[in-house]
C-alpha positions in Angstrom: -21.3 9.7 -31.4 -23.3 11.5 -33.9 -25.1 10.9 -37.3 -25.6 12.6 -40.4 -27.3 12.8 -44.1 -25.3 12.0 -47.1 -26.5 11.3 -50.4 -25.0 8.6 -53.2 -25.9 7.8 -56.8 -29.1 9.4 -56.0 -30.1 7.4 -52.2 -30.1 8.6 -48.6 -26.9 7.5 -46.3 -26.7 8.0 -42.4 -22.7 8.4 -42.1 -22.1 7.7 -38.1 -18.9 9.3 -36.4 -17.4 7.6 -34.0 -14.5 6.6 -31.8 -13.0 2.6 -32.1 -11.2 0.8 -29.4 -8.2 2.6 -29.6 -9.9 6.1 -29.7 -9.7 6.8 -33.3 -12.3 8.2 -35.5 -14.3 6.3 -37.7 -17.1 6.8 -40.1 -19.5 3.9 -41.1 -22.0 4.7 -44.3 -25.5 3.0 -43.6 -27.7 2.9 -46.4 -31.4 4.1 -45.9 -33.6 2.4 -48.4 -34.7 6.3 -49.2 -34.3 8.0 -52.9 -33.6 11.8 -52.7 -36.5 13.5 -52.2 -37.8 11.5 -49.6 -39.7 14.0 -46.6 -37.1 15.4 -44.2 -39.5 14.0 -41.8 -38.7 10.3 -42.6 -35.2 10.9 -43.0 -34.8 11.8 -39.6 -36.7 8.9 -38.4 -34.1 6.9 -40.1 -31.3 8.7 -39.0 -32.5 8.4 -35.0 -33.4 4.3 -35.9 -29.9 3.3 -37.8 -28.1 5.8 -34.8 -29.9 3.9 -32.2 -29.3 0.3 -33.6 -25.9 0.9 -34.1 -24.9 2.4 -30.9 -26.3 -1.1 -29.5 -24.5 -3.0 -31.9 -21.5 -1.1 -30.7 -21.6 -1.4 -26.8 -22.5 -5.3 -27.3 -18.8 -4.8 -28.9 -16.5 -2.9 -27.5 -18.3 -2.7 -23.8 -18.5 -6.6 -23.6 -16.5 -8.3 -21.3 -13.5 -9.9 -22.5 -12.4 -12.6 -19.8 -8.7 -13.3 -18.8 -7.3 -16.8 -17.9 -8.9 -16.0 -14.1 -12.3 -15.6 -15.4 -11.9 -11.9 -15.1 -13.4 -9.2 -17.3 -11.8 -6.4 -19.3 -12.5 -4.2 -22.2 -10.7 -1.0 -24.1 -13.9 0.6 -23.6 -14.4 0.4 -20.0 -14.7 2.7 -17.6 -11.2 3.3 -16.4 -12.3 3.6 -12.7 -14.2 0.2 -13.4 -10.9 -1.4 -15.4 -8.8 -0.4 -11.9 -11.7 -2.9 -10.1 -11.1 -5.7 -12.1 -7.1 -5.4 -12.3 -7.0 -5.0 -8.6 -8.7 -8.7 -8.5 -6.2 -9.9 -11.0 -3.3 -9.0 -8.8 -4.9 -10.1 -5.7 -4.1 -13.9 -5.4 0.0 -13.2 -6.9 0.3 -10.9 -3.9 0.5 -10.2 0.0 -3.1 -9.9 1.6 -1.0 -6.6 3.2 0.1 -5.7 -0.2 -3.7 -5.9 -1.8 -4.8 -4.0 1.2 -2.3 -1.1 0.2 -3.1 -1.4 -3.6 -7.0 -0.8 -2.7 -6.3 2.1 -0.5 -5.2 3.4 -3.5 -7.6 2.5 -5.9 -9.9 4.2 -4.2 -8.0 7.2 -3.7 -7.6 6.9 -7.6 -11.4 6.4 -8.5 -12.1 9.3 -6.6 -10.3 11.5 -8.5 -11.0 10.0 -12.0 -14.9 9.4 -11.3 -15.9 12.9 -12.7 -14.1 12.6 -15.7 -16.3 9.7 -16.8 -13.1 8.5 -18.9 -12.4 4.9 -20.9 -9.6 3.3 -20.1 -8.3 4.4 -23.5 -8.7 7.7 -22.9 -6.7 8.5 -20.0 -3.9 10.7 -21.0 -0.4 11.9 -19.0 -2.1 15.4 -18.7 -4.9 13.8 -16.2 -2.5 12.1 -14.6 -0.2 14.8 -13.8 -3.7 16.8 -12.5 -4.1 14.0 -10.2 -0.9 14.6 -8.6 -1.0 17.8 -8.7 -4.4 17.5 -6.5 -2.4 14.5 -4.2 -0.3 17.4 -3.6 -2.7 20.0 -2.9 -4.3 17.9 -0.3 -1.4 17.4 1.5 -0.5 14.3 0.8 3.1 13.8 1.0 5.5 12.6 -2.5 6.4 9.3 -0.8 2.2 8.4 -0.3 2.3 9.2 -4.3 4.9 7.9 -5.1 2.9 4.3 -4.2 0.2 6.0 -6.1 2.3 6.3 -9.5 3.3 2.8 -8.9 0.0 1.6 -8.5 -1.1 3.3 -11.9 2.2 2.3 -13.9 1.2 -1.4 -13.0 -2.5 -0.8 -14.4 -1.4 0.9 -17.3 1.3 -1.8 -18.0 -1.4 -5.1 -17.0 -3.6 -3.3 -20.1 -0.8 -2.6 -22.6 0.3 -6.7 -22.4 -3.4 -7.4 -22.4 -3.8 -5.2 -25.8 -6.4 -3.1 -24.2 -4.2 0.1 -25.2 -1.6 0.4 -27.5 1.0 2.5 -25.0 1.3 3.2 -21.3 0.5 6.7 -20.5 2.7 6.8 -17.4 5.9 6.7 -19.6 5.3 10.3 -20.2 4.6 11.1 -16.6 7.1 12.7 -14.4 7.4 10.6 -11.2 6.9 12.3 -8.0 10.6 13.0 -6.2 10.9 10.7 -3.4 12.1 13.0 -0.1 14.0 11.0 2.3 12.8 10.8 6.2 14.7 11.3 8.8 13.0 9.8 11.7 13.0 11.2 15.3 14.7 9.0 17.7 15.2 8.7 21.1 19.0 8.5 23.2 19.6 6.3 26.1 18.3 8.3 28.6 14.9 8.9 26.8 14.8 5.2 26.0 14.9 3.9 30.2 12.4 7.3 31.1 10.1 5.5 28.5 10.2 2.5 29.5 9.6 3.8 33.3 6.7 5.1 32.2 5.2 2.0 30.3 5.9 -0.3 33.8 2.5 -2.0 34.6 0.9 -0.8 31.8 -1.2 -3.1 29.1 1.3 -2.1 26.5 4.6 -2.5 29.1 5.8 -5.4 26.7 5.2 -4.1 23.2 7.2 -1.6 24.2 10.1 -3.3 25.1 10.4 -5.3 22.6 10.5 -2.2 20.4 12.9 -0.7 22.2 15.9 -4.0 22.5 14.5 -5.3 18.9 13.5 -2.6 17.0 11.1 -4.7 15.5 7.9 -3.5 13.4 4.9 -2.7 15.2 3.0 -5.3 12.6 6.2 -7.6 13.7 5.5 -7.1 17.4 1.7 -8.1 17.4 2.3 -10.8 15.1 4.8 -12.5 17.9 3.2 -16.5 18.5 4.2 -18.5 21.5 5.9 -20.9 18.8 8.0 -18.2 18.0 9.9 -18.0 21.3 12.4 -20.7 21.9 13.0 -20.4 25.6 15.4 -23.7 25.5 17.6 -22.2 22.7 17.1 -18.8 23.7 15.9 -17.2 20.1 12.9 -15.6 18.8 11.8 -15.9 15.3 10.2 -13.3 13.3 8.1 -14.8 10.8 4.4 -13.3 11.7 2.4 -10.0 11.3 -0.8 -8.2 12.3 -1.9 -5.6 10.7 -5.3 -3.3 10.1 -7.4 -2.3 7.1 -10.2 0.4 7.6 -11.4 -0.5 4.0 -14.9 -1.0 5.7 -15.0 1.7 7.7 -14.1 0.3 11.0 -10.7 -1.3 12.0 -10.4 -5.2 10.5 -7.5 -7.1 11.9 -5.5 -8.9 9.6 -3.1 -11.8 10.7 -0.6 -13.1 7.8 2.4 -14.9 7.7 4.0 -13.8 4.8 6.4 -10.5 5.8 7.0 -7.4 3.9 10.2 -9.3 2.4 12.6 -12.2 2.7 14.8 -10.1 5.1 12.0 -9.7 7.4 11.8 -13.1 8.2 14.5 -13.5 10.8 15.7 -15.3 14.2 17.3 -13.2 16.9 19.1 -13.8 20.3 16.8 -13.8 23.1 17.8 -11.0 25.0 17.5 -11.5 29.1 15.3 -8.9 29.7 12.8 -9.8 27.0 13.2 -13.7 27.8 12.1 -12.2 32.0 9.3 -10.5 30.4 7.8 -13.4 28.3 8.1 -15.9 30.7 5.7 -13.8 33.2 3.2 -12.7 30.3 2.7 -16.3 29.5 2.2 -17.2 33.3 -0.3 -14.2 33.3 -2.1 -15.2 30.0 -2.5 -18.7 31.6 -3.3 -17.3 35.1 -6.1 -15.0 33.4 -7.5 -18.1 31.1 -8.1 -20.1 34.6 -9.7 -17.5 36.4 -12.0 -16.0 33.5 -12.7 -19.6 31.8 -15.9 -18.8 29.4 -15.0 -15.3 29.4 -11.8 -15.5 28.3 -11.2 -14.9 24.6 -9.1 -17.8 23.2 -9.8 -16.7 19.0 -5.9 -15.5 19.5 -4.3 -18.0 22.4 -1.2 -18.6 20.1 -0.7 -14.7 20.1 1.9 -13.0 22.5 0.3 -9.6 22.8 -3.0 -9.9 24.4 -4.9 -7.9 27.1 -6.3 -9.4 30.5 -9.1 -10.7 28.6 -7.5 -12.6 25.9 -8.3 -10.1 23.1 -5.0 -9.1 20.8 -3.5 -5.7 21.3 -4.5 -4.0 17.8 -2.5 -1.8 15.7 -4.5 0.8 16.2 -4.7 0.7 20.0 -0.5 0.9 19.8 -0.4 3.9 18.2 -3.4 5.7 19.7 -2.4 4.7 23.5 1.3 5.1 22.9 0.4 8.9 22.0 -1.5 9.4 24.9 1.3 7.7 27.3 4.0 10.1 25.4 1.5 13.4 25.8 0.6 12.4 28.9 4.1 12.4 30.9 5.6 15.3 28.8 7.6 13.2 26.5 9.8 14.0 23.8 6.7 13.8 20.9 7.6 10.6 18.8 5.5 7.7 16.9 5.8 4.3 17.8 7.9 3.3 14.4 10.2 5.7 15.6 11.2 3.3 18.8 12.7 1.4 15.8 14.7 4.1 14.6 15.9 5.0 18.4 17.1 1.1 18.5 19.2 1.5 15.3 20.9 4.6 16.2 21.9 3.2 19.7 23.0 0.1 17.9 25.2 2.4 15.8 26.4 4.6 18.9 28.0 1.7 20.4 29.3 0.5 17.9 27.5 -2.0 15.5 28.3 -1.9 11.9 25.4 -1.0 9.2 25.4 -4.3 8.1 24.9 -5.8 11.5 21.7 -2.9 11.7 20.5 -4.2 8.4 20.4 -8.0 9.7 18.9 -7.2 13.0 16.4 -5.0 11.5 15.1 -6.9 8.6 16.0 -4.5 5.3 15.7 -5.8 2.3 19.2 -4.7 1.4 22.0 -2.8 3.0 21.4 0.5 0.9 17.8 0.6 3.2 19.6 0.6 6.2 22.5 3.2 4.9 19.8 5.8 3.8 17.8 5.7 6.9 20.8 5.9 9.4 23.9 7.2 7.7 23.5 10.5 9.1 23.5 9.0 12.3 27.1 6.8 11.7 29.1 9.8 13.3 31.8 7.5 14.3 32.5 6.9 10.4 32.7 10.5 10.2 35.1 10.4 12.9 37.4 7.7 11.0 37.4 9.8 8.1 38.2 12.7 9.7 41.3 11.1 11.5 42.2 8.9 7.7 42.3 12.4 6.1 44.4 14.5 9.0 46.9 11.8 8.5 47.4 11.7 5.0 48.1 15.5 5.0 50.3 15.1 7.7 53.6 16.9 7.3 
């Protein structure tokens, strides 16, 4: 914003150049009340005074918060980084807490890059966003992680367009990062048996066995409650989850009854080996509770996966201890989540259909399962080879 002195009909005016809330250049003429011939000192004092008054009025109008129906404030001339915070709080009541935590993590990363640009919401251009993606690639972030950030940015700008804060969504002219298919590492039957042997008597024995037999996600295993186990009808229902968050710098445990998708909530048969371990675990927890009395933590008494003091086994412990045990016993390096893939590959190898595996694992669609495990379905390839061979027989 700047101001110059102009004359019109023998009078001096201050002409202020500025951008409106859509970023368009505007000019405003303000009378000084001084006639031609006034001293330069008086003109300069008037110019500064008028410009200062205009800036105050400009900021009150363009930076004033505009409340939405939820009482949260927005303004087209707010800093882009401030707008992201407001948008995040707006969508919070409409999404699962785990989804919100993921959004918040991405917003922190976006703000970390854009704070030095000091851009207003309506000043963010496609080249700024492409530069941000280049920065993320240079930091070593995977394409799939950048896709999640891309999705968050698009949603934030879409909200701004719908709210008439900006005329167009800059994301419409931003190339979406390319998806790279992840090929999981997995264990075969012998490797899984060796793994289960290693974890015998370990604090995580039950967790690892459930992961191997059911292919549950880490959050689903830790979210298992005793009311999810029906010993009479021999079923286990997946309907809770436990995750962690490091937004405050320390591991925060979040227990939730909302799963990743509707298909994730499922009831499966209670496998005899797991049933036996669950019965033993329940008796063990009751024994420790009586033995330790007030020293036994009852906060998570509804949950299955706890230690000898009643404390919940945390997501961070599962990941770190599993990695420690793999290294200690010189087993093939895999992640805890790869036990889910190992379960799927074993089911495929034993003739279970892709559709049945989708339901067992709780994938949202058949395509998700097929994209992950089609390269392992060698039985289908043999059938195809046999079919083409017979078709071309003389």
